[in-house]
Residue, then its C-alpha position, 0 to 999 in steps of 0.5 A: x500499500x502507499x498513501x499521502x496527504x497534506x494540509x496547509x490552511x493559510x488562515x489558521x497557519x497549520x501545515x502538516x502531511x504524511x506519506x508512508x509505503x508498505x511492500x509487505x516487509x517494510x514500511x517507509x515513510x515521513x511526516x512533517x507539522x508546523x510546531x506552536x514556536x513556528x519551527x517544522x518538525x520533519x520524520x522519516x522513518x523505516x519499520x520492519x520485523x527485524x529491526x523494528x521502528x527507526x525514526x530521524x527527526x529534523x527541525x527547520x526554522x527558528x523557535x519564537x516565543x513571545x514575550x510573557x504577558x504582564x500579570x496584573x491581577x487586583x485582588x479584592x477580599x470582601 
């Protein structure tokens, strides 16, 4: 079997995809997903009955973290 799909939504910024193939003995594939910090995680993998599941993970882009919001909570005790 083989399959693949990709989702890229400009409105939400969501972007991910997956592809996989199996020849009856070995499964190979890859997927990618955009992370909340702005990077993209890319995973490639091979799986079979002899060596199990083996994956390589790579990140592209630079992580961006917004500055923390100031906490300005006033408590009123009655």
